[in-house]
N, C-alpha and C positions, 0 to 999 in steps of 0.2 A: 554515212558521213560525207559531206561535200564542202569544199572550200569555195564554192561559187559565190555565195553572198559575201563572205569575208573578202574574197579577192576583188569583187566589184567595189566594195567599200574602200579597200586599200588603194585601188586604182583611182577612185574618186578623190581620195585625200591627196594622192600624188598630183593629180591634175589641179586641185585647188592650190596646193603648195607651189606648183609651177606658175600659176596665174599670180599668186602673191609675190613670188620672186621677180617675175617679169615687170609687174606694175608697182612693186613696193607699197602694197596696200595695208598690210598688217604686220606680220612678224618680221618681214624684211624691211619695214619702214620704221615702225615704232614698236619694238618687240615687247617692252614692259606693258605698255598700254594695251596691246593686242592680247597678251596673256590674261590680264585682268578682265578685259572685255569678253573674252571667250570663256573664261572659267566660271563667271557668275551664271550665265544661262545654262552652261553645261551641268554644273552642280544642281541647279534648279531642276533640270530635266531628269537627272539621276534620282533625286528625291521624289519627283513626280512619279516616275516609273515604279520605284519601290513602294510608294504609297498606293498606287493603283494595283500593284501585285498583292500587297497586304489586304486590300479591300476586296480582292477577288475580281477586279475589273479587267486587269491586264493578265494575259497568259502567253506562253511561248507559241502555241499553235503548231502548225505543220513545220517539222524540222528537217525535211528532206534536203533542203538546200543549205543547211547550216552544219557546223562542226559537231554540235551536241554538247559543248562545254558550257556550263552555267556558272556564273560568279556567285549568284544567289538563286534561290528557287525561282524559276520562271524568268530569270534575267540572263539571257545568253550573252556570251562574250562579244558577239557581233553588235549588240546594242551599244556597247562602249564606243565602237567605231562609227556606228550610225549617228549617235549623238554628236560625235566629232564632226562628221560631214555636215550635219544640220547646222550646228553652231558656226562652223568655219565658213560655210556658204553665206549665212546671214551676215557674218562679220565682213566678208569681202564685198558683198553687195552694198552694205551700208557705207563702208569706206569709199567705194567707188562713187556712189551717189553723192556723198558728202564732198568728195573732191571735185566733182563736176559742177558744183554750184558756184 
């Protein structure tokens, strides 16, 4: 069991939150709009992952760097935070580029 991957994801989320706070790009600028904008792709990717797992396409793989807790078969808890990093990064980049026009 290792907290390395989860720790890296949490550190990434902290960094993204700091950037958001400093630049007021999403949750610290327009929180309701940011929540909706983040939730839609986040839920899409959760459904995507679960569909891929059900179809036998996605699997957990090497778990040496993970805690070993799964929320669903082949769906590690780290995936929840990874999808958060993925969607939050996209949200901040989109907000920054939209603001610079």
